[in-house]
C-alpha positions, 0 to 999 in steps of 0.5 A: 544530503548537503553538508550542512544537513549532514552536519546538522543531523550527525555528531562528531562521535558518529562521524569518527565512527564512520571514519574508522569504519571507512578506514579499517574495513573498506580502505581500498577501492575496487581498483585493488581488487581488480589488480589482485584478480589480474595478479592471481590470473597472471600467477595461475599457470605457475601455481600447483593446484588452484590459483591463488585467491585474489582477496588474499593478495589485497593488502590489509590495513591493521587498526592501531594497536592499544596501549596494552598491545603496544606494551606487550609487543615491547615486553617481547623485546625485552626478553633475554636473547631477543636481538642478541647476535 
């Protein structure tokens, strides 16, 4: 499909959904998994029991916090005793 055909068949709302999906659910390429697989193999001889799961070594992007989530995090900072030394 050409870009023109795509622009004619997809509205902005759908494009935003695809961009969000790509950003938060498939943000990293296969290269990251290959690197994690290699790291797991390198660490395996030093692990007690099973080697680490390569999928657990992959960085995970989190979606942006909602206004309510930000407010809850800020409320934690306002609690007495937080940050005092």
